C-alpha positions as a Markdown table, in Angstrom:
| # | Residue | x | y | z |
|---|---|---|---|---|
| 1 | Met | 142.1 | -29.7 | 234.0 |
| 2 | Pro | 140.2 | -33.0 | 233.7 |
| 3 | Gln | 141.2 | -35.5 | 236.4 |
| 4 | Phe | 142.0 | -37.8 | 233.4 |
| 5 | Thr | 144.7 | -35.4 | 232.3 |
| 6 | Ile | 146.1 | -34.8 | 235.8 |
| 7 | Gln | 146.3 | -38.5 | 236.7 |
| 8 | Asn | 147.8 | -39.7 | 233.4 |
| 9 | Thr | 150.3 | -36.9 | 233.3 |
| 10 | Ala | 151.3 | -37.5 | 236.9 |
| 11 | Glu | 151.9 | -41.2 | 236.1 |
| 12 | Ala | 154.0 | -40.3 | 233.0 |
| 13 | Val | 156.2 | -38.0 | 235.1 |
| 14 | Ile | 157.2 | -41.1 | 237.0 |
| 15 | Asp | 157.3 | -43.6 | 234.1 |
| 16 | Phe | 156.5 | -42.6 | 230.5 |
| 17 | Ala | 155.2 | -45.2 | 228.1 |
| 18 | Gly | 156.9 | -48.0 | 230.0 |
| 19 | Thr | 160.4 | -46.6 | 229.3 |
| 20 | Gly | 161.4 | -46.3 | 232.9 |
| 21 | Leu | 162.1 | -42.6 | 232.2 |
| 22 | Ser | 160.0 | -39.6 | 233.1 |
| 23 | Val | 158.3 | -37.6 | 230.4 |
| 24 | Met | 160.3 | -34.7 | 231.8 |
| 25 | Glu | 163.6 | -36.4 | 230.8 |
| 26 | Ile | 162.7 | -38.5 | 227.7 |
| 27 | Ser | 164.3 | -37.4 | 224.4 |
| 28 | His | 161.8 | -35.4 | 222.4 |
| 29 | Arg | 163.1 | -37.2 | 219.3 |
| 30 | Ser | 162.4 | -40.6 | 220.8 |
| 31 | Lys | 159.8 | -42.7 | 219.0 |
| 32 | Glu | 157.6 | -42.6 | 222.1 |
| 33 | Phe | 157.5 | -38.8 | 222.3 |
| 34 | Val | 157.2 | -38.3 | 218.5 |
| 35 | Ala | 154.1 | -40.5 | 218.8 |
| 36 | Val | 152.7 | -38.2 | 221.4 |
| 37 | Met | 153.3 | -35.1 | 219.3 |
| 38 | Glu | 151.8 | -36.7 | 216.2 |
| 39 | Glu | 148.7 | -38.0 | 218.0 |
| 40 | Ala | 148.1 | -34.6 | 219.6 |
| 41 | Gln | 148.3 | -32.8 | 216.2 |
| 42 | Ala | 146.0 | -35.4 | 214.7 |
| 43 | Leu | 143.4 | -35.0 | 217.4 |
| 44 | Ile | 143.4 | -31.3 | 217.1 |
| 45 | Lys | 142.6 | -31.7 | 213.4 |
| 46 | Glu | 139.9 | -34.3 | 214.1 |
| 47 | Leu | 138.2 | -32.4 | 216.9 |
| 48 | Leu | 138.3 | -29.0 | 215.2 |
| 49 | Lys | 137.7 | -30.5 | 211.7 |
| 50 | Val | 140.8 | -28.6 | 210.5 |
| 51 | Pro | 140.6 | -28.5 | 206.6 |
| 52 | Glu | 143.4 | -29.5 | 204.3 |
| 53 | Gly | 146.1 | -26.9 | 203.8 |
| 54 | Tyr | 146.5 | -26.0 | 207.5 |
| 55 | Ser | 149.3 | -27.0 | 209.9 |
| 56 | Val | 149.0 | -27.7 | 213.6 |
| 57 | Leu | 151.9 | -26.7 | 215.8 |
| 58 | Phe | 152.8 | -27.0 | 219.5 |
| 59 | Leu | 155.1 | -24.1 | 220.3 |
| 60 | Gln | 156.1 | -22.2 | 223.4 |
| 61 | Gly | 156.0 | -18.6 | 224.7 |
| 62 | Gly | 152.2 | -18.5 | 225.2 |
| 63 | Ala | 149.9 | -16.0 | 223.5 |
| 64 | Ser | 152.4 | -13.3 | 224.5 |
| 65 | Leu | 154.9 | -14.5 | 222.0 |
| 66 | Gln | 152.2 | -15.0 | 219.4 |
| 67 | Phe | 151.3 | -11.3 | 219.7 |
| 68 | Leu | 154.7 | -10.7 | 218.0 |
| 69 | Met | 155.0 | -13.8 | 215.9 |
| 70 | Ala | 151.7 | -13.4 | 214.1 |
| 71 | Pro | 152.5 | -9.9 | 212.7 |
| 72 | Phe | 156.1 | -11.0 | 212.0 |
| 73 | Asn | 154.7 | -13.6 | 209.6 |
| 74 | Leu | 151.6 | -12.0 | 208.3 |
| 75 | Leu | 151.9 | -8.2 | 208.6 |
| 76 | Asn | 153.6 | -6.5 | 205.7 |
| 77 | Lys | 152.2 | -3.0 | 205.8 |
| 78 | Lys | 148.8 | -2.7 | 207.6 |
| 79 | Ala | 146.7 | -4.9 | 209.9 |
| 80 | Ala | 143.3 | -4.3 | 211.6 |
| 81 | Tyr | 142.7 | -5.1 | 215.3 |
| 82 | Leu | 139.6 | -5.3 | 217.4 |
| 83 | Asn | 140.3 | -3.9 | 220.9 |
| 84 | Thr | 138.2 | -5.8 | 223.4 |
| 85 | Gly | 140.5 | -5.9 | 226.5 |
| 86 | Ala | 143.9 | -6.2 | 228.1 |
| 87 | Trp | 145.1 | -9.0 | 225.8 |
| 88 | Ser | 143.9 | -7.2 | 222.7 |
| 89 | Lys | 145.9 | -4.2 | 223.8 |
| 90 | Lys | 149.0 | -6.2 | 224.3 |
| 91 | Ala | 148.6 | -7.7 | 220.8 |
| 92 | Ile | 148.2 | -4.3 | 219.3 |
| 93 | Lys | 151.3 | -3.0 | 221.0 |
| 94 | Glu | 153.4 | -5.7 | 219.5 |
| 95 | Ala | 152.0 | -5.4 | 216.0 |
| 96 | Lys | 152.8 | -1.7 | 216.0 |
| 97 | Tyr | 156.5 | -2.5 | 215.9 |
| 98 | Leu | 156.1 | -4.1 | 212.5 |
| 99 | Gly | 153.5 | -2.0 | 210.6 |
| 100 | Glu | 150.5 | 0.2 | 210.7 |
| 101 | Val | 147.7 | -0.9 | 213.0 |
| 102 | Ala | 144.1 | 0.2 | 212.4 |
| 103 | Ile | 141.8 | -0.2 | 215.5 |
| 104 | Val | 138.6 | -1.0 | 213.8 |
| 105 | Ala | 136.5 | -0.9 | 217.0 |
| 106 | Ser | 136.9 | -0.8 | 220.7 |
| 107 | Ser | 134.9 | -1.3 | 223.9 |
| 108 | Glu | 137.3 | 0.6 | 226.1 |
| 109 | Asp | 134.7 | 3.4 | 226.5 |
| 110 | Ala | 132.7 | 1.1 | 228.8 |
| 111 | Asn | 135.7 | -0.7 | 230.4 |
| 112 | Phe | 135.4 | -3.5 | 227.8 |
| 113 | Asn | 132.0 | -4.7 | 229.0 |
| 114 | Tyr | 130.7 | -5.5 | 225.5 |
| 115 | Ile | 131.8 | -6.8 | 222.1 |
| 116 | Pro | 131.6 | -4.1 | 219.4 |
| 117 | Lys | 129.2 | -5.0 | 216.7 |
| 118 | Lys | 129.9 | -2.4 | 214.0 |
| 119 | Ile | 133.2 | -3.4 | 212.6 |
| 120 | Gln | 134.5 | -1.8 | 209.4 |
| 121 | Val | 137.7 | -3.4 | 208.3 |
| 122 | Pro | 139.9 | -1.4 | 205.9 |
| 123 | Ala | 140.1 | -3.2 | 202.5 |
| 124 | Asp | 143.9 | -2.8 | 202.5 |
| 125 | Ala | 144.3 | -4.5 | 205.8 |
| 126 | Glu | 146.3 | -7.8 | 205.5 |
| 127 | Tyr | 144.3 | -9.4 | 208.3 |
| 128 | Leu | 141.9 | -8.7 | 211.2 |
| 129 | His | 143.0 | -9.8 | 214.6 |
| 130 | Ile | 140.4 | -10.6 | 217.3 |
| 131 | Thr | 140.6 | -12.0 | 220.9 |
| 132 | Thr | 137.7 | -14.3 | 221.2 |
| 133 | Asn | 137.4 | -14.6 | 225.0 |
| 134 | Asn | 138.4 | -11.8 | 227.4 |
| 135 | Thr | 139.2 | -13.4 | 230.7 |
| 136 | Ile | 139.5 | -10.2 | 232.7 |
| 137 | Phe | 136.3 | -8.5 | 231.5 |
| 138 | Gly | 134.0 | -11.6 | 230.9 |
| 139 | Thr | 133.1 | -11.1 | 227.3 |
| 140 | Glu | 133.3 | -13.6 | 224.4 |
| 141 | Ile | 132.8 | -13.7 | 220.7 |
| 142 | Leu | 130.7 | -16.8 | 220.4 |
| 143 | Arg | 130.6 | -17.1 | 216.6 |
| 144 | Asp | 133.0 | -17.2 | 213.7 |
| 145 | Leu | 133.1 | -13.8 | 212.1 |
| 146 | Asp | 132.6 | -13.2 | 208.4 |
| 147 | Val | 135.0 | -10.6 | 207.2 |
| 148 | Ser | 136.5 | -9.6 | 203.9 |
| 149 | Val | 140.1 | -10.0 | 205.0 |
| 150 | Pro | 142.0 | -12.9 | 206.5 |
| 151 | Leu | 141.1 | -13.5 | 210.2 |
| 152 | Val | 143.6 | -14.1 | 213.0 |
| 153 | Ala | 142.3 | -15.1 | 216.5 |
| 154 | Asp | 143.8 | -15.4 | 219.9 |
| 155 | Met | 141.6 | -18.2 | 221.4 |
| 156 | Ser | 143.8 | -18.9 | 224.5 |
| 157 | Ser | 140.9 | -19.1 | 226.9 |
| 158 | Asp | 138.0 | -20.6 | 224.8 |
| 159 | Ile | 139.7 | -22.9 | 222.3 |
| 160 | Leu | 137.9 | -26.3 | 222.1 |
| 161 | Ser | 134.9 | -25.0 | 224.0 |
| 162 | Arg | 132.6 | -25.1 | 220.9 |
| 163 | Pro | 132.7 | -26.4 | 217.3 |
| 164 | Met | 134.0 | -23.8 | 214.9 |
| 165 | Asp | 134.8 | -23.3 | 211.2 |
| 166 | Val | 138.5 | -23.2 | 211.0 |
| 167 | Ser | 138.4 | -22.4 | 207.3 |
| 168 | Lys | 137.3 | -18.8 | 208.2 |
| 169 | Tyr | 140.7 | -18.2 | 209.9 |
| 170 | Asp | 144.2 | -17.9 | 208.5 |
| 171 | Leu | 145.7 | -18.2 | 212.0 |
| 172 | Ile | 144.5 | -19.4 | 215.4 |
| 173 | Tyr | 146.7 | -19.4 | 218.4 |
| 174 | Ala | 146.1 | -20.4 | 222.1 |
| 175 | Gly | 148.1 | -20.8 | 225.2 |
| 176 | Ala | 147.3 | -24.3 | 226.5 |
| 177 | Gln | 146.7 | -23.4 | 230.1 |
| 178 | Lys | 142.9 | -23.1 | 230.1 |
| 179 | Asn | 141.0 | -25.8 | 228.1 |
| 180 | Leu | 143.9 | -27.7 | 226.6 |
| 181 | Gly | 146.6 | -28.7 | 229.0 |
| 182 | Pro | 149.3 | -27.5 | 231.4 |
| 183 | Ser | 151.0 | -24.2 | 230.9 |
| 184 | Gly | 154.1 | -24.3 | 228.7 |
| 185 | Ala | 152.7 | -25.2 | 225.3 |
| 186 | Thr | 151.1 | -23.0 | 222.8 |
| 187 | Leu | 148.7 | -24.3 | 220.1 |
| 188 | Val | 149.0 | -22.7 | 216.6 |
| 189 | Ile | 146.8 | -23.6 | 213.6 |
| 190 | Val | 148.0 | -21.8 | 210.5 |
| 191 | Lys | 146.9 | -21.8 | 206.9 |
| 192 | Asn | 149.9 | -22.7 | 204.9 |
| 193 | Asp | 149.1 | -20.4 | 202.0 |
| 194 | Ala | 149.0 | -17.4 | 204.3 |
| 195 | Leu | 152.8 | -17.7 | 204.9 |
| 196 | Gly | 155.8 | -16.5 | 202.8 |
| 197 | Lys | 154.2 | -13.2 | 201.8 |
| 198 | Val | 155.9 | -10.6 | 204.0 |
| 199 | Glu | 158.9 | -8.7 | 202.7 |
| 200 | Arg | 160.9 | -8.7 | 205.9 |
| 201 | Thr | 163.4 | -11.4 | 207.0 |
| 202 | Ile | 161.8 | -13.4 | 209.8 |
| 203 | Pro | 164.1 | -14.5 | 212.7 |
| 204 | Thr | 164.4 | -18.3 | 212.5 |
| 205 | Ile | 162.6 | -19.1 | 215.8 |
| 206 | Leu | 159.7 | -16.8 | 214.9 |
| 207 | Asp | 159.1 | -18.3 | 211.4 |
| 208 | Tyr | 156.0 | -20.5 | 211.3 |
| 209 | Lys | 157.4 | -22.3 | 208.2 |
| 210 | Ile | 160.5 | -23.4 | 210.1 |
| 211 | His | 158.3 | -24.9 | 212.8 |
| 212 | Ile | 156.1 | -26.6 | 210.2 |
| 213 | Asp | 159.1 | -28.1 | 208.4 |
| 214 | Asn | 160.4 | -29.4 | 211.7 |
| 215 | Gly | 157.2 | -30.9 | 213.0 |
| 216 | Ser | 157.1 | -28.5 | 216.0 |
| 217 | Met | 160.5 | -29.8 | 217.0 |
| 218 | Phe | 162.8 | -27.1 | 215.7 |
| 219 | Asn | 163.7 | -26.5 | 219.3 |
| 220 | Thr | 162.9 | -28.9 | 222.2 |
| 221 | Pro | 159.2 | -28.8 | 222.8 |
| 222 | Ala | 157.5 | -28.6 | 226.3 |
| 223 | Thr | 157.3 | -32.4 | 226.6 |
| 224 | Val | 155.2 | -32.5 | 229.8 |
| 225 | Ser | 152.8 | -29.9 | 228.6 |
| 226 | Val | 152.3 | -31.5 | 225.2 |
| 227 | Phe | 151.8 | -34.9 | 226.9 |
| 228 | Gly | 149.1 | -33.2 | 229.1 |
| 229 | Cys | 147.5 | -31.7 | 226.0 |
| 230 | Leu | 147.3 | -35.1 | 224.4 |
| 231 | Gln | 145.5 | -36.5 | 227.5 |
| 232 | Thr | 142.9 | -33.6 | 227.4 |
| 233 | Leu | 142.4 | -34.2 | 223.7 |
| 234 | Arg | 141.7 | -37.9 | 224.4 |
| 235 | Trp | 139.3 | -36.9 | 227.1 |
| 236 | Leu | 137.5 | -34.5 | 224.8 |
| 237 | Lys | 137.1 | -37.1 | 222.2 |
| 238 | Ala | 135.9 | -39.8 | 224.7 |
| 239 | Asn | 133.3 | -37.3 | 226.1 |
| 240 | Gly | 131.5 | -36.4 | 222.9 |
| 241 | Gly | 133.8 | -33.9 | 221.3 |
| 242 | Leu | 133.2 | -30.2 | 221.0 |
| 243 | Glu | 129.5 | -30.5 | 220.4 |
| 244 | Ala | 129.2 | -32.0 | 223.9 |
| 245 | Met | 131.5 | -29.4 | 225.4 |
| 246 | Glu | 129.4 | -26.6 | 223.9 |
| 247 | Lys | 126.2 | -28.0 | 225.3 |
| 248 | Ala | 127.7 | -28.4 | 228.7 |
| 249 | Asn | 129.3 | -25.0 | 228.7 |
| 250 | Ile | 126.0 | -23.3 | 227.7 |
| 251 | Glu | 124.2 | -25.1 | 230.5 |
| 252 | Lys | 126.8 | -24.3 | 233.1 |
| 253 | Ala | 127.0 | -20.6 | 232.1 |
| 254 | Lys | 123.2 | -20.4 | 232.2 |
| 255 | Ile | 122.9 | -21.8 | 235.7 |
| 256 | Leu | 125.4 | -19.1 | 237.0 |
| 257 | Tyr | 124.2 | -16.1 | 235.0 |
| 258 | Asp | 120.5 | -16.9 | 235.9 |
| 259 | Glu | 121.5 | -16.8 | 239.6 |
| 260 | Ile | 123.4 | -13.5 | 239.2 |
| 261 | Asp | 120.5 | -11.9 | 237.4 |
| 262 | Arg | 118.0 | -13.2 | 240.0 |
| 263 | Asn | 120.0 | -12.6 | 243.2 |
| 264 | Lys | 119.4 | -9.2 | 244.8 |
| 265 | Leu | 123.1 | -8.9 | 245.9 |
| 266 | Phe | 124.8 | -9.4 | 242.6 |
| 267 | Gln | 124.9 | -8.1 | 239.0 |
| 268 | Ala | 126.9 | -9.2 | 236.0 |
| 269 | Thr | 129.6 | -6.8 | 234.7 |
| 270 | Val | 128.5 | -7.6 | 231.1 |
| 271 | Pro | 125.0 | -6.3 | 230.6 |
| 272 | Asn | 124.4 | -7.7 | 227.1 |
| 273 | Lys | 123.6 | -11.4 | 227.4 |
| 274 | Glu | 124.9 | -12.1 | 223.9 |
| 275 | Asp | 128.3 | -10.8 | 224.9 |
| 276 | Arg | 128.7 | -12.8 | 228.1 |
| 277 | Ser | 131.5 | -15.2 | 228.3 |
| 278 | Arg | 130.8 | -18.9 | 228.9 |
| 279 | Met | 134.3 | -19.4 | 230.2 |
| 280 | Asn | 134.8 | -16.5 | 232.6 |
| 281 | Val | 131.7 | -15.2 | 234.5 |
| 282 | Thr | 132.4 | -11.8 | 236.0 |
| 283 | Phe | 130.1 | -10.2 | 238.5 |
| 284 | Val | 130.0 | -7.6 | 241.3 |
| 285 | Leu | 127.9 | -6.8 | 244.3 |
| 286 | Thr | 125.1 | -4.3 | 243.5 |
| 287 | Pro | 125.7 | -0.7 | 244.7 |
| 288 | Glu | 123.4 | -1.1 | 247.7 |
| 289 | Tyr | 125.3 | -4.2 | 248.9 |
| 290 | Val | 128.8 | -3.4 | 247.8 |
| 291 | Gln | 130.0 | -3.0 | 251.4 |
| 292 | Tyr | 129.7 | -6.8 | 251.7 |
| 293 | Glu | 132.3 | -7.6 | 249.1 |
| 294 | Lys | 135.1 | -8.7 | 251.5 |
| 295 | Glu | 132.6 | -10.6 | 253.6 |
| 296 | Phe | 131.3 | -12.6 | 250.6 |
| 297 | Asp | 134.9 | -13.3 | 249.5 |
| 298 | Ser | 135.6 | -14.8 | 252.9 |
| 299 | Phe | 132.3 | -16.6 | 253.0 |
| 300 | Ala | 132.9 | -18.1 | 249.6 |
| 301 | Ala | 136.4 | -19.2 | 250.6 |
| 302 | Ser | 135.0 | -20.9 | 253.7 |
| 303 | Lys | 132.8 | -22.9 | 251.3 |
| 304 | Gly | 135.8 | -24.0 | 249.2 |
| 305 | Met | 135.4 | -21.4 | 246.4 |
| 306 | Ile | 139.1 | -20.9 | 245.4 |
| 307 | Gly | 140.3 | -18.1 | 243.1 |
| 308 | Leu | 137.0 | -16.2 | 242.9 |
| 309 | Lys | 138.4 | -12.7 | 243.3 |
| 310 | Gly | 138.0 | -10.6 | 240.2 |
| 311 | His | 140.8 | -8.8 | 238.4 |
| 312 | Arg | 141.7 | -5.4 | 239.9 |
| 313 | Ser | 140.5 | -3.5 | 236.7 |
| 314 | Val | 137.0 | -4.9 | 237.1 |
| 315 | Gly | 136.7 | -5.8 | 240.8 |
| 316 | Gly | 134.2 | -8.1 | 242.3 |
| 317 | Phe | 134.4 | -11.7 | 241.3 |
| 318 | Arg | 135.3 | -14.0 | 238.4 |
| 319 | Ala | 134.2 | -17.6 | 238.1 |
| 320 | Ser | 136.3 | -19.5 | 235.5 |
| 321 | Ile | 134.2 | -22.4 | 234.3 |
| 322 | Tyr | 136.3 | -24.0 | 231.6 |
| 323 | Asn | 135.5 | -27.3 | 229.9 |
| 324 | Ala | 136.7 | -29.5 | 232.8 |
| 325 | Met | 134.7 | -27.7 | 235.4 |
| 326 | Pro | 131.7 | -29.9 | 236.4 |
| 327 | Lys | 128.2 | -28.6 | 236.6 |
| 328 | Glu | 128.1 | -29.6 | 240.2 |
| 329 | Ser | 130.9 | -27.1 | 241.0 |
| 330 | Val | 128.9 | -24.3 | 239.3 |
| 331 | Gln | 125.8 | -25.3 | 241.3 |
| 332 | Ala | 127.9 | -25.2 | 244.5 |
| 333 | Leu | 128.8 | -21.6 | 243.8 |
| 334 | Val | 125.1 | -20.8 | 243.1 |
| 335 | Asp | 124.2 | -22.4 | 246.4 |
| 336 | Cys | 126.8 | -20.4 | 248.2 |
| 337 | Met | 125.4 | -17.2 | 246.7 |
| 338 | Arg | 121.9 | -18.0 | 247.7 |
| 339 | Glu | 123.0 | -18.8 | 251.3 |
| 340 | Phe | 124.8 | -15.5 | 251.5 |
| 341 | Glu | 121.8 | -13.7 | 250.2 |
| 342 | Lys | 119.6 | -15.1 | 252.9 |
| 343 | Ser | 121.9 | -13.7 | 255.5 |
| 344 | Lys | 121.3 | -10.1 | 254.3 |
C-alpha cells in the first residue's frame, strides 16, 4: 500500500473526519461515510474512464465470492472460461454449479507458464471469463481482449495498474488487497444492461441489482477497507493516474526481468516475455545452481527481502511489485541477486 494510504487510514482509525469516532465504529449511513463511498465510486469511474451505463460497487467476500456471484447473475445455460491458473480453476468450479462451462483454452499442460493465444469461444456462450493476472504462476493478460461474447474478468491483482477499455467488459471484479486498498472490500464494475437476463431466482445478497439499488450499502460495507481504497484512489490521481502507473510498472518489471535473464543463477518461470506479469515476477534457480535455493532465501531475508518465497506449486521465488512498490525496492532486490551471484 502507498504510505499515503497507510498513514491516512491509521489516522482515521483514531479520529474519522473530525467526528471523534473511529472509521471502524462510524455509522455507514452517516453523511461522513456516505461521502467516502460516493467519492471512491466517482474516482474509480474517473481513473478507469468507466462509460455511462455501468455501476461501481464496493462489496465483500473477495474474488472467491465473485466466482459464484458472477455466474449467478450472468450464466443462464452456458459460459466459456479461460483456464490460466489456480484462481481460474476456482472460478470454473463455482460456475459449474449453475450451468455448462466450456474451457476454451488452458495452459495447465505447462504448469500455467503461458497465456493461451488460440481461443475459440462458442457462439452460444453467454460470456467469456478470464483471470487477467495469475499471482501464483506469474503470467498476465496485458491487453483488453476482443471477443464476440460478453467479457468477464477477475482483475484482483492488476486492477488500476494500466489504462483499460472498460467498454469491452460486461463485468470486472477485484479483491482490493493488491493495488486498491486493505483486504475486506471487493470492487465490482458491472454493465447494467447485462443484468436481469437469467431465469433463476438470485438470492438477495448475491444479486448485483440489489447492491446497485442500495448504493453498495444493502449490508454494512467494510468501512475501514473502503476508506483505505479511497486514499489509494486519491494517491493514484495525484500521481498521474493509470498512465503513470503503467509507465512505472513497465520500468520496474523490466529492471527485474532483465536481471533474471542476465544472471547465471536465475531463470524466469515464464519463458515468453509477452506473457510475463508486471505485478508478480516468478523465478527459480537454474538447474546447475538449484542447490542454493535455501541459501539465497536466507541471504535475501538478511537483506530485508520479505515474502520472496514462491508458491509451492511453482517453487523458487516470487517478487510482487504492485503499484505502490517503489523502483528503489526493485533495484534493491536486483542488487541482492547480483551480490549473491558473485559469491558463487
